[in-house]
C-alpha positions as CSV (number, residue, x, y, z in Angstrom):
1,M,0.0,0.0,0.0
2,I,1.3,3.5,-0.9
3,S,1.1,6.2,1.7
4,A,-0.8,9.4,1.0
5,Y,2.4,11.4,1.6
6,V,4.4,9.3,-1.0
7,Y,1.5,9.6,-3.5
8,I,1.2,13.3,-3.1
9,Q,5.0,13.9,-3.2
10,T,5.2,11.7,-6.4
11,S,2.3,13.6,-8.0
12,Y,4.1,16.9,-7.5
13,E,7.1,15.7,-9.5
14,H,4.9,15.9,-12.6
15,T,3.8,19.5,-11.9
16,G,7.3,20.9,-11.9
17,M,6.8,22.1,-8.3
18,P,9.8,21.4,-6.1
19,N,9.4,18.9,-3.3
20,L,10.5,20.6,-0.1
21,S,12.1,18.7,2.6
22,P,10.7,18.9,6.1
23,E,13.9,20.9,7.2
24,Y,12.6,23.8,5.0
25,F,9.7,24.5,7.4
26,D,9.8,26.0,10.8
27,S,7.2,23.6,12.1
28,K,5.2,20.5,11.3
29,Y,2.2,22.9,10.9
30,E,3.9,24.8,8.1
31,K,4.6,21.5,6.3
32,T,1.0,20.6,6.7
33,V,-0.2,23.9,5.3
34,D,2.2,23.6,2.3
35,D,1.1,20.0,1.7
36,V,-2.6,21.0,1.7
37,Y,-2.0,24.0,-0.6
38,R,-0.2,21.8,-3.1
39,E,-2.9,19.2,-2.9
40,I,-5.8,21.6,-3.5
41,L,-4.4,24.7,-5.2
42,L,-1.6,22.8,-7.0
43,R,1.0,25.3,-5.8
44,P,3.2,25.9,-2.7
45,A,1.8,28.0,0.1
46,D,2.7,31.6,-0.1
47,R,4.4,33.1,3.0
48,E,1.3,34.8,4.3
49,G,-0.8,31.7,4.1
50,L,1.9,29.6,5.6
51,V,2.3,31.8,8.6
52,H,-1.4,32.5,9.1
53,F,-2.8,29.0,8.7
54,S,0.1,27.2,10.5
55,S,-0.4,29.4,13.6
56,L,-4.2,28.6,13.5
57,L,-3.4,24.9,13.3
58,E,-0.8,25.1,16.1
59,D,-3.2,27.0,18.4
60,G,-6.0,24.5,17.7
61,K,-8.2,27.1,16.2
62,I,-8.6,25.1,13.0
63,T,-8.0,21.5,12.0
64,E,-6.4,20.1,8.8
65,D,-9.8,19.3,7.5
66,D,-10.9,22.9,8.2
67,L,-8.0,24.1,6.2
68,R,-8.9,21.8,3.3
69,E,-12.5,23.1,3.4
70,L,-11.3,26.7,3.4
71,L,-9.1,26.1,0.4
72,L,-11.7,24.1,-1.5
73,N,-14.1,27.0,-1.1
74,S,-11.6,29.7,-1.9
75,E,-11.9,32.1,-4.8
76,E,-8.6,30.8,-6.1
77,K,-9.9,27.2,-6.3
78,K,-13.2,28.4,-7.9
79,D,-11.2,30.3,-10.5
80,M,-9.1,27.2,-11.2
81,E,-12.3,25.1,-11.7
82,N,-13.7,27.8,-14.0
83,G,-10.5,27.9,-16.1
84,K,-9.5,31.4,-15.0
């Protein structure tokens, strides 16, 4: 069985986006935010999103599922789906 992490990391190789090692991030929360951005928005998290959402995750104000839901309902995701 292939882990979700390996699957996601492998799928990024075909997008031309660099795979970032865990040492790049200041915390596991930043890594989680970047992974979810890449999964849903097909791009690395920008610095503002990384800092904002990782602090919310760390403080327990949102969950990883909440972050997924936010990004799935974002204007950026809607624009992607509409070909903009």
